[in-house]
A tleap script that builds the chain and sets N, CA, C and O, in Angstrom:
source leaprc.protein.ff14SB
mol = sequence {
  NMET ASP GLU ALA PHE LYS ALA MET ASP HIE
  THR ILE LEU SER THR PHE GLY GLN PRO VAL
  LEU LEU THR LEU SER GLU GLN SER THR LEU
  GLU THR GLN GLY ILE ILE THR HIE GLU LEU
  VAL GLU LEU GLY GLN TYR GLU ALA VAL SER
  GLY GLU ILE THR VAL LEU SER VAL ASP SER
  SER ILE LYS LEU LYS ARG GLY ASP SER VAL
  LEU ALA ASN GLY LEU ILE TYR GLU VAL ASP
  ARG LYS ILE LYS ASP ASP GLY TYR LEU ALA
  LYS TRP ASN ILE TYR VAL CASN
}
set mol.1.N position { 7.785 4.320 0.075 }
set mol.1.CA position { 8.413 3.035 0.265 }
set mol.1.C position { 7.616 2.168 1.240 }
set mol.1.O position { 7.548 0.949 1.084 }
set mol.2.N position { 7.010 2.808 2.251 }
set mol.2.CA position { 6.216 2.045 3.217 }
set mol.2.C position { 5.039 1.340 2.550 }
set mol.2.O position { 4.677 0.229 2.935 }
set mol.3.N position { 4.445 1.986 1.553 }
set mol.3.CA position { 3.302 1.381 0.853 }
set mol.3.C position { 3.704 0.090 0.148 }
set mol.3.O position { 2.928 -0.865 0.113 }
set mol.4.N position { 4.901 0.057 -0.407 }
set mol.4.CA position { 5.377 -1.155 -1.089 }
set mol.4.C position { 5.522 -2.298 -0.094 }
set mol.4.O position { 5.165 -3.436 -0.399 }
set mol.5.N position { 6.049 -2.000 1.106 }
set mol.5.CA position { 6.193 -3.037 2.128 }
set mol.5.C position { 4.841 -3.498 2.655 }
set mol.5.O position { 4.664 -4.683 2.939 }
set mol.6.N position { 3.891 -2.587 2.788 }
set mol.6.CA position { 2.551 -2.967 3.231 }
set mol.6.C position { 1.885 -3.882 2.213 }
set mol.6.O position { 1.239 -4.860 2.589 }
set mol.7.N position { 2.033 -3.578 0.941 }
set mol.7.CA position { 1.465 -4.417 -0.114 }
set mol.7.C position { 2.132 -5.787 -0.118 }
set mol.7.O position { 1.461 -6.804 -0.296 }
set mol.8.N position { 3.446 -5.818 0.077 }
set mol.8.CA position { 4.176 -7.085 0.116 }
set mol.8.C position { 3.759 -7.896 1.336 }
set mol.8.O position { 3.613 -9.115 1.244 }
set mol.9.N position { 3.565 -7.242 2.473 }
set mol.9.CA position { 3.133 -7.916 3.690 }
set mol.9.C position { 1.781 -8.585 3.479 }
set mol.9.O position { 1.580 -9.722 3.904 }
set mol.10.N position { 0.851 -7.887 2.825 }
set mol.10.CA position { -0.470 -8.452 2.545 }
set mol.10.C position { -0.356 -9.666 1.628 }
set mol.10.O position { -1.047 -10.663 1.836 }
set mol.11.N position { 0.502 -9.593 0.621 }
set mol.11.CA position { 0.702 -10.708 -0.306 }
set mol.11.C position { 1.285 -11.914 0.404 }
set mol.11.O position { 0.843 -13.039 0.172 }
set mol.12.N position { 2.267 -11.702 1.261 }
set mol.12.CA position { 2.885 -12.810 2.001 }
set mol.12.C position { 1.878 -13.460 2.930 }
set mol.12.O position { 1.796 -14.687 2.988 }
set mol.13.N position { 1.103 -12.655 3.666 }
set mol.13.CA position { 0.113 -13.218 4.578 }
set mol.13.C position { -0.956 -13.993 3.829 }
set mol.13.O position { -1.384 -15.054 4.284 }
set mol.14.N position { -1.393 -13.478 2.685 }
set mol.14.CA position { -2.434 -14.184 1.952 }
set mol.14.C position { -1.906 -15.446 1.283 }
set mol.14.O position { -2.692 -16.329 0.939 }
set mol.15.N position { -0.595 -15.553 1.090 }
set mol.15.CA position { -0.010 -16.741 0.478 }
set mol.15.C position { 0.337 -17.803 1.510 }
set mol.15.O position { -0.013 -18.970 1.337 }
set mol.16.N position { 1.015 -17.417 2.570 }
set mol.16.CA position { 1.519 -18.376 3.547 }
set mol.16.C position { 0.699 -18.448 4.824 }
set mol.16.O position { 0.896 -19.358 5.629 }
set mol.17.N position { -0.200 -17.526 5.022 }
set mol.17.CA position { -1.044 -17.545 6.202 }
set mol.17.C position { -0.479 -16.715 7.333 }
set mol.17.O position { 0.581 -16.097 7.227 }
set mol.18.N position { -1.219 -16.727 8.406 }
set mol.18.CA position { -0.837 -15.992 9.605 }
set mol.18.C position { -1.275 -16.820 10.797 }
set mol.18.O position { -2.162 -17.665 10.671 }
set mol.19.N position { -0.669 -16.595 11.949 }
set mol.19.CA position { -1.088 -17.378 13.124 }
set mol.19.C position { -2.492 -16.976 13.569 }
set mol.19.O position { -2.796 -15.790 13.699 }
set mol.20.N position { -3.342 -17.971 13.798 }
set mol.20.CA position { -4.684 -17.746 14.318 }
set mol.20.C position { -4.902 -18.685 15.496 }
set mol.20.O position { -4.408 -19.812 15.507 }
set mol.21.N position { -5.643 -18.209 16.480 }
set mol.21.CA position { -5.982 -19.010 17.651 }
set mol.21.C position { -7.456 -19.350 17.567 }
set mol.21.O position { -8.307 -18.460 17.586 }
set mol.22.N position { -7.759 -20.634 17.474 }
set mol.22.CA position { -9.137 -21.103 17.367 }
set mol.22.C position { -9.613 -21.575 18.729 }
set mol.22.O position { -8.924 -22.353 19.390 }
set mol.23.N position { -10.770 -21.119 19.154 }
set mol.23.CA position { -11.403 -21.612 20.369 }
set mol.23.C position { -12.630 -22.396 19.934 }
set mol.23.O position { -13.604 -21.829 19.439 }
set mol.24.N position { -12.568 -23.704 20.124 }
set mol.24.CA position { -13.622 -24.589 19.663 }
set mol.24.C position { -14.763 -24.625 20.661 }
set mol.24.O position { -14.618 -24.147 21.786 }
set mol.25.N position { -15.898 -25.187 20.263 }
set mol.25.CA position { -17.108 -25.171 21.083 }
set mol.25.C position { -16.941 -25.905 22.413 }
set mol.25.O position { -17.626 -25.582 23.384 }
set mol.26.N position { -16.046 -26.883 22.469 }
set mol.26.CA position { -15.827 -27.586 23.736 }
set mol.26.C position { -14.760 -26.895 24.596 }
set mol.26.O position { -14.205 -27.498 25.515 }
set mol.27.N position { -14.482 -25.621 24.284 }
set mol.27.CA position { -13.579 -24.750 25.027 }
set mol.27.C position { -12.110 -25.130 24.904 }
set mol.27.O position { -11.287 -24.609 25.656 }
set mol.28.N position { -11.754 -26.018 23.984 }
set mol.28.CA position { -10.345 -26.294 23.738 }
set mol.28.C position { -9.830 -25.261 22.734 }
set mol.28.O position { -10.600 -24.722 21.939 }
set mol.29.N position { -8.536 -24.991 22.776 }
set mol.29.CA position { -7.944 -24.022 21.868 }
set mol.29.C position { -6.913 -24.698 20.977 }
set mol.29.O position { -6.316 -25.710 21.344 }
set mol.30.N position { -6.722 -24.126 19.818 }
set mol.30.CA position { -5.776 -24.655 18.849 }
set mol.30.C position { -5.142 -23.489 18.123 }
set mol.30.O position { -5.839 -22.640 17.567 }
set mol.31.N position { -3.799 -23.445 18.128 }
set mol.31.CA position { -3.098 -22.407 17.386 }
set mol.31.C position { -2.620 -23.013 16.074 }
set mol.31.O position { -1.971 -24.059 16.067 }
set mol.32.N position { -2.942 -22.357 14.965 }
set mol.32.CA position { -2.617 -22.877 13.644 }
set mol.32.C position { -2.360 -21.721 12.689 }
set mol.32.O position { -2.448 -20.556 13.075 }
set mol.33.N position { -2.045 -22.045 11.454 }
set mol.33.CA position { -1.878 -21.047 10.405 }
set mol.33.C position { -3.182 -20.946 9.625 }
set mol.33.O position { -3.802 -21.966 9.324 }
set mol.34.N position { -3.597 -19.752 9.302 }
set mol.34.CA position { -4.809 -19.535 8.536 }
set mol.34.C position { -4.641 -18.348 7.610 }
set mol.34.O position { -3.733 -17.534 7.777 }
set mol.35.N position { -5.522 -18.263 6.638 }
set mol.35.CA position { -5.518 -17.151 5.691 }
set mol.35.C position { -6.859 -16.447 5.806 }
set mol.35.O position { -7.906 -17.059 5.597 }
set mol.36.N position { -6.831 -15.163 6.136 }
set mol.36.CA position { -8.061 -14.367 6.236 }
set mol.36.C position { -8.099 -13.419 5.053 }
set mol.36.O position { -7.190 -12.614 4.850 }
set mol.37.N position { -9.166 -13.529 4.276 }
set mol.37.CA position { -9.337 -12.677 3.097 }
set mol.37.C position { -10.748 -12.102 3.091 }
set mol.37.O position { -11.621 -12.540 3.840 }
set mol.38.N position { -10.942 -11.130 2.244 }
set mol.38.CA position { -12.266 -10.551 2.016 }
set mol.38.C position { -12.642 -10.884 0.581 }
set mol.38.O position { -11.878 -10.608 -0.344 }
set mol.39.N position { -13.825 -11.479 0.390 }
set mol.39.CA position { -14.258 -11.877 -0.935 }
set mol.39.C position { -15.590 -11.231 -1.270 }
set mol.39.O position { -16.415 -10.979 -0.392 }
set mol.40.N position { -15.782 -10.971 -2.538 }
set mol.40.CA position { -17.025 -10.406 -3.043 }
set mol.40.C position { -17.899 -11.556 -3.535 }
set mol.40.O position { -17.477 -12.333 -4.392 }
set mol.41.N position { -19.116 -11.670 -2.999 }
set mol.41.CA position { -20.020 -12.768 -3.359 }
set mol.41.C position { -21.399 -12.218 -3.707 }
set mol.41.O position { -21.745 -11.086 -3.368 }
set mol.42.N position { -22.171 -13.050 -4.391 }
set mol.42.CA position { -23.543 -12.687 -4.726 }
set mol.42.C position { -24.409 -12.793 -3.483 }
set mol.42.O position { -24.281 -13.739 -2.706 }
set mol.43.N position { -25.275 -11.836 -3.302 }
set mol.43.CA position { -26.201 -11.842 -2.169 }
set mol.43.C position { -27.612 -12.050 -2.691 }
set mol.43.O position { -28.049 -11.374 -3.622 }
set mol.44.N position { -28.303 -12.971 -2.097 }
set mol.44.CA position { -29.683 -13.190 -2.491 }
set mol.44.C position { -29.797 -13.899 -3.819 }
set mol.44.O position { -28.866 -14.563 -4.274 }
set mol.45.N position { -30.959 -13.745 -4.435 }
set mol.45.CA position { -31.251 -14.470 -5.665 }
set mol.45.C position { -30.816 -13.724 -6.921 }
set mol.45.O position { -30.883 -14.279 -8.017 }
set mol.46.N position { -30.376 -12.488 -6.782 }
set mol.46.CA position { -30.003 -11.697 -7.941 }
set mol.46.C position { -28.488 -11.583 -8.041 }
set mol.46.O position { -27.823 -11.231 -7.067 }
set mol.47.N position { -27.942 -11.880 -9.214 }
set mol.47.CA position { -26.497 -11.832 -9.400 }
set mol.47.C position { -25.949 -10.414 -9.379 }
set mol.47.O position { -24.757 -10.213 -9.145 }
set mol.48.N position { -26.799 -9.436 -9.621 }
set mol.48.CA position { -26.343 -8.055 -9.688 }
set mol.48.C position { -26.055 -7.466 -8.314 }
set mol.48.O position { -25.392 -6.433 -8.221 }
set mol.49.N position { -26.534 -8.093 -7.249 }
set mol.49.CA position { -26.324 -7.585 -5.900 }
set mol.49.C position { -25.191 -8.379 -5.257 }
set mol.49.O position { -25.297 -9.591 -5.068 }
set mol.50.N position { -24.102 -7.677 -4.922 }
set mol.50.CA position { -22.935 -8.327 -4.342 }
set mol.50.C position { -22.630 -7.738 -2.979 }
set mol.50.O position { -23.014 -6.608 -2.675 }
set mol.51.N position { -21.946 -8.504 -2.177 }
set mol.51.CA position { -21.525 -8.049 -0.866 }
set mol.51.C position { -20.196 -8.659 -0.507 }
set mol.51.O position { -19.777 -9.647 -1.109 }
set mol.52.N position { -19.527 -8.080 0.469 }
set mol.52.CA position { -18.215 -8.560 0.884 }
set mol.52.C position { -18.351 -9.407 2.140 }
set mol.52.O position { -19.050 -9.027 3.079 }
set mol.53.N position { -17.684 -10.554 2.156 }
set mol.53.CA position { -17.644 -11.402 3.335 }
set mol.53.C position { -16.192 -11.638 3.722 }
set mol.53.O position { -15.293 -11.521 2.890 }
set mol.54.N position { -15.970 -11.969 4.978 }
set mol.54.CA position { -14.641 -12.313 5.466 }
set mol.54.C position { -14.532 -13.825 5.484 }
set mol.54.O position { -15.412 -14.516 5.998 }
set mol.55.N position { -13.438 -14.338 4.916 }
set mol.55.CA position { -13.253 -15.776 4.763 }
set mol.55.C position { -11.980 -16.212 5.468 }
set mol.55.O position { -10.928 -15.592 5.312 }
set mol.56.N position { -12.082 -17.285 6.244 }
set mol.56.CA position { -10.942 -17.915 6.895 }
set mol.56.C position { -10.673 -19.229 6.187 }
set mol.56.O position { -11.568 -20.065 6.065 }
set mol.57.N position { -9.441 -19.419 5.719 }
set mol.57.CA position { -9.028 -20.682 5.111 }
set mol.57.C position { -8.061 -21.370 6.056 }
set mol.57.O position { -7.037 -20.803 6.438 }
set mol.58.N position { -8.396 -22.607 6.434 }
set mol.58.CA position { -7.537 -23.410 7.309 }
set mol.58.C position { -7.454 -24.823 6.755 }
set mol.58.O position { -8.195 -25.187 5.842 }
set mol.59.N position { -6.553 -25.611 7.310 }
set mol.59.CA position { -6.409 -27.008 6.909 }
set mol.59.C position { -7.745 -27.719 7.068 }
set mol.59.O position { -8.434 -27.538 8.072 }
set mol.60.N position { -8.108 -28.523 6.085 }
set mol.60.CA position { -9.429 -29.164 6.113 }
set mol.60.C position { -9.552 -30.216 7.212 }
set mol.60.O position { -10.662 -30.655 7.514 }
set mol.61.N position { -8.441 -30.630 7.816 }
set mol.61.CA position { -8.529 -31.595 8.925 }
set mol.61.C position { -9.031 -30.946 10.210 }
set mol.61.O position { -9.421 -31.649 11.142 }
set mol.62.N position { -9.026 -29.614 10.273 }
set mol.62.CA position { -9.521 -28.888 11.442 }
set mol.62.C position { -11.035 -28.769 11.313 }
set mol.62.O position { -11.537 -28.173 10.360 }
set mol.63.N position { -11.741 -29.322 12.252 }
set mol.63.CA position { -13.209 -29.320 12.216 }
set mol.63.C position { -13.749 -28.163 13.053 }
set mol.63.O position { -13.663 -28.175 14.281 }
set mol.64.N position { -14.298 -27.178 12.379 }
set mol.64.CA position { -14.912 -26.034 13.051 }
set mol.64.C position { -16.424 -26.188 13.024 }
set mol.64.O position { -16.974 -26.942 12.220 }
set mol.65.N position { -17.081 -25.467 13.910 }
set mol.65.CA position { -18.536 -25.446 13.966 }
set mol.65.C position { -18.991 -23.997 14.074 }
set mol.65.O position { -18.219 -23.111 14.441 }
set mol.66.N position { -20.252 -23.777 13.749 }
set mol.66.CA position { -20.835 -22.442 13.901 }
set mol.66.C position { -20.712 -22.021 15.365 }
set mol.66.O position { -21.049 -22.786 16.269 }
set mol.67.N position { -20.234 -20.816 15.586 }
set mol.67.CA position { -20.095 -20.289 16.932 }
set mol.67.C position { -18.690 -20.397 17.496 }
set mol.67.O position { -18.394 -19.758 18.506 }
set mol.68.N position { -17.803 -21.189 16.875 }
set mol.68.CA position { -16.408 -21.233 17.306 }
set mol.68.C position { -15.791 -19.862 17.083 }
set mol.68.O position { -16.230 -19.126 16.199 }
set mol.69.N position { -14.782 -19.505 17.869 }
set mol.69.CA position { -14.185 -18.183 17.714 }
set mol.69.C position { -12.765 -18.281 17.177 }
set mol.69.O position { -12.068 -19.279 17.359 }
set mol.70.N position { -12.366 -17.203 16.505 }
set mol.70.CA position { -11.062 -17.102 15.867 }
set mol.70.C position { -10.433 -15.797 16.313 }
set mol.70.O position { -11.039 -14.735 16.172 }
set mol.71.N position { -9.219 -15.864 16.853 }
set mol.71.CA position { -8.487 -14.668 17.255 }
set mol.71.C position { -7.344 -14.470 16.271 }
set mol.71.O position { -6.451 -15.311 16.170 }
set mol.72.N position { -7.373 -13.353 15.545 }
set mol.72.CA position { -6.324 -13.028 14.582 }
set mol.72.C position { -6.259 -11.517 14.428 }
set mol.72.O position { -7.286 -10.839 14.430 }
set mol.73.N position { -5.059 -11.001 14.295 }
set mol.73.CA position { -4.848 -9.555 14.092 }
set mol.73.C position { -5.454 -8.718 15.212 }
set mol.73.O position { -5.823 -7.566 14.987 }
set mol.74.N position { -5.561 -9.272 16.401 }
set mol.74.CA position { -6.139 -8.536 17.517 }
set mol.74.C position { -7.659 -8.459 17.478 }
set mol.74.O position { -8.254 -7.793 18.326 }
set mol.75.N position { -8.299 -9.113 16.529 }
set mol.75.CA position { -9.754 -9.136 16.424 }
set mol.75.C position { -10.278 -10.522 16.743 }
set mol.75.O position { -9.609 -11.524 16.491 }
set mol.76.N position { -11.472 -10.573 17.293 }
set mol.76.CA position { -12.126 -11.852 17.561 }
set mol.76.C position { -13.249 -12.020 16.546 }
set mol.76.O position { -14.170 -11.207 16.472 }
set mol.77.N position { -13.151 -13.089 15.769 }
set mol.77.CA position { -14.160 -13.416 14.771 }
set mol.77.C position { -14.968 -14.600 15.268 }
set mol.77.O position { -14.511 -15.356 16.125 }
set mol.78.N position { -16.169 -14.761 14.729 }
set mol.78.CA position { -16.996 -15.918 15.026 }
set mol.78.C position { -17.262 -16.663 13.725 }
set mol.78.O position { -17.534 -16.049 12.693 }
set mol.79.N position { -17.184 -17.989 13.778 }
set mol.79.CA position { -17.401 -18.820 12.597 }
set mol.79.C position { -18.892 -18.875 12.301 }
set mol.79.O position { -19.704 -19.108 13.197 }
set mol.80.N position { -19.247 -18.658 11.030 }
set mol.80.CA position { -20.636 -18.705 10.614 }
set mol.80.C position { -20.946 -20.026 9.927 }
set mol.80.O position { -21.746 -20.811 10.436 }
set mol.81.N position { -20.321 -20.288 8.769 }
set mol.81.CA position { -20.617 -21.522 8.039 }
set mol.81.C position { -19.461 -21.876 7.118 }
set mol.81.O position { -18.635 -21.027 6.782 }
set mol.82.N position { -19.411 -23.145 6.713 }
set mol.82.CA position { -18.393 -23.591 5.766 }
set mol.82.C position { -18.841 -23.215 4.362 }
set mol.82.O position { -19.990 -23.440 3.981 }
set mol.83.N position { -17.923 -22.642 3.602 }
set mol.83.CA position { -18.208 -22.234 2.235 }
set mol.83.C position { -17.761 -23.305 1.247 }
set mol.83.O position { -18.494 -23.659 0.324 }
set mol.84.N position { -16.539 -23.820 1.456 }
set mol.84.CA position { -15.965 -24.749 0.495 }
set mol.84.C position { -14.902 -25.596 1.183 }
set mol.84.O position { -14.233 -25.134 2.107 }
set mol.85.N position { -14.751 -26.835 0.729 }
set mol.85.CA position { -13.701 -27.720 1.229 }
set mol.85.C position { -13.191 -28.533 0.047 }
set mol.85.O position { -13.918 -29.357 -0.508 }
set mol.86.N position { -11.926 -28.298 -0.339 }
set mol.86.CA position { -11.368 -29.011 -1.483 }
set mol.86.C position { -10.503 -30.203 -1.071 }
set mol.86.O position { -9.810 -30.780 -1.909 }
set mol.87.N position { -10.535 -30.578 0.208 }
set mol.87.CA position { -9.735 -31.684 0.693 }
set mol.87.C position { -8.412 -31.247 1.300 }
set mol.87.O position { -7.810 -31.991 2.076 }
set mol.88.N position { -7.955 -30.057 0.958 }
set mol.88.CA position { -6.716 -29.508 1.508 }
set mol.88.C position { -6.998 -28.315 2.408 }
set mol.88.O position { -6.539 -28.255 3.549 }
set mol.89.N position { -7.764 -27.366 1.874 }
set mol.89.CA position { -8.141 -26.175 2.633 }
set mol.89.C position { -9.657 -26.085 2.713 }
set mol.89.O position { -10.366 -26.333 1.737 }
set mol.90.N position { -10.133 -25.728 3.890 }
set mol.90.CA position { -11.559 -25.477 4.083 }
set mol.90.C position { -11.732 -23.968 4.246 }
set mol.90.O position { -10.982 -23.325 4.981 }
set mol.91.N position { -12.723 -23.413 3.557 }
set mol.91.CA position { -13.015 -21.985 3.656 }
set mol.91.C position { -14.266 -21.809 4.498 }
set mol.91.O position { -15.294 -22.439 4.252 }
set mol.92.N position { -14.162 -20.944 5.492 }
set mol.92.CA position { -15.254 -20.677 6.423 }
set mol.92.C position { -15.610 -19.199 6.368 }
set mol.92.O position { -14.720 -18.349 6.321 }
set mol.93.N position { -16.900 -18.885 6.375 }
set mol.93.CA position { -17.382 -17.525 6.486 }
set mol.93.C position { -17.277 -17.127 7.960 }
set mol.93.O position { -17.807 -17.820 8.829 }
set mol.94.N position { -16.596 -16.019 8.243 }
set mol.94.CA position { -16.456 -15.541 9.625 }
set mol.94.C position { -16.892 -14.082 9.671 }
set mol.94.O position { -16.945 -13.403 8.645 }
set mol.95.N position { -17.200 -13.615 10.869 }
set mol.95.CA position { -17.556 -12.207 11.045 }
set mol.95.C position { -17.021 -11.727 12.386 }
set mol.95.O position { -16.790 -12.523 13.297 }
set mol.96.N position { -16.826 -10.409 12.497 }
set mol.96.CA position { -16.293 -9.819 13.727 }
set mol.96.C position { -17.341 -9.935 14.799 }
set mol.96.O position { -18.497 -9.560 14.600 }
set mol.97.N position { -16.935 -10.457 15.939 }
set mol.97.CA position { -17.850 -10.671 17.054 }
set mol.97.C position { -17.985 -9.414 17.877 }
set mol.97.O position { -18.718 -9.400 18.866 }
savepdb mol mol.pdb
quit
């Protein structure tokens, strides 16, 4: 039964987000809702080689820069680069610092 609740918890977090604390480069902090997922992407010039990256999705009005930090789930991540911005949500590549 615990496994069913864990799976449901993951689905809810990936749908509605979770609280994340952003520390911006000018040392200001912002608490917001974000979605952290792991995605499989192509690495390099060959489509056959794939790798997993960690992605943070936040409101596109939040302007992040490379080197900003993200605190979520007790882990500190560092922002690497913007992957996509559809006008509503911006997806950022992050990694554990």
